[in-house]
C-alpha positions as CSV (number, residue, x, y, z in Angstrom):
1,M,39.3,-13.7,-40.4
2,S,37.9,-12.8,-37.1
3,K,38.9,-9.7,-35.1
4,I,41.6,-10.1,-32.4
5,V,40.2,-9.3,-29.0
6,N,42.1,-8.5,-25.8
7,L,40.3,-10.7,-23.2
8,R,41.5,-8.5,-20.3
9,I,39.8,-5.5,-21.8
10,V,36.6,-7.4,-22.5
11,R,36.5,-8.8,-19.0
12,K,36.9,-5.2,-17.6
13,Q,34.2,-3.9,-19.8
14,E,31.8,-6.7,-18.7
15,A,32.6,-5.9,-15.0
16,R,31.9,-2.2,-15.6
17,A,28.6,-3.1,-17.3
18,D,27.6,-5.3,-14.4
19,K,28.5,-2.6,-11.8
20,R,26.5,-0.1,-13.9
21,R,23.4,-2.4,-13.9
22,A,23.7,-3.0,-10.2
23,A,24.0,0.7,-9.5
24,Q,20.9,1.4,-11.6
25,A,18.9,-1.2,-9.7
26,Q,20.0,0.3,-6.3
27,A,19.2,3.8,-7.6
28,A,15.7,2.7,-8.5
29,L,15.2,1.3,-5.0
30,H,16.9,4.0,-2.9
31,G,17.2,7.0,-5.2
32,R,14.4,9.1,-4.0
33,N,14.7,12.7,-3.1
34,K,14.0,14.2,0.3
35,A,10.4,15.3,-0.6
36,E,9.4,11.8,-1.7
37,R,10.8,10.3,1.5
38,A,9.0,12.9,3.6
39,R,5.8,12.3,1.8
40,D,6.0,8.5,2.3
41,A,6.8,9.0,6.0
42,Q,3.9,11.3,6.3
43,D,1.5,8.8,4.6
44,A,2.8,6.0,6.8
45,E,2.2,8.2,9.9
46,K,-1.2,9.1,8.8
47,L,-2.2,5.5,8.2
48,R,-0.8,4.5,11.6
49,S,-2.6,7.3,13.3
50,H,-5.9,6.4,11.6
51,L,-5.6,2.8,12.7
52,D,-4.7,3.8,16.3
53,N,-7.7,6.1,16.5
54,H,-10.0,3.2,15.5
55,R,-8.6,0.7,17.9
56,R,-11.0,-0.7,20.4
57,E,-10.0,-0.8,24.0
58,P,-10.6,-4.1,25.8
């Protein structure tokens, strides 16, 4: 015979698993520490400055 399963509990477990997967995806996108964000901002500023310094005036 098969095992008796409470569908309410299974539904809740699936919902928790979905939330966990979504949280991990968000953490991968936004879960950077302050030093990493500062480094990326500094790199972007350096690139922008480099491009502005090489801009030709009309």
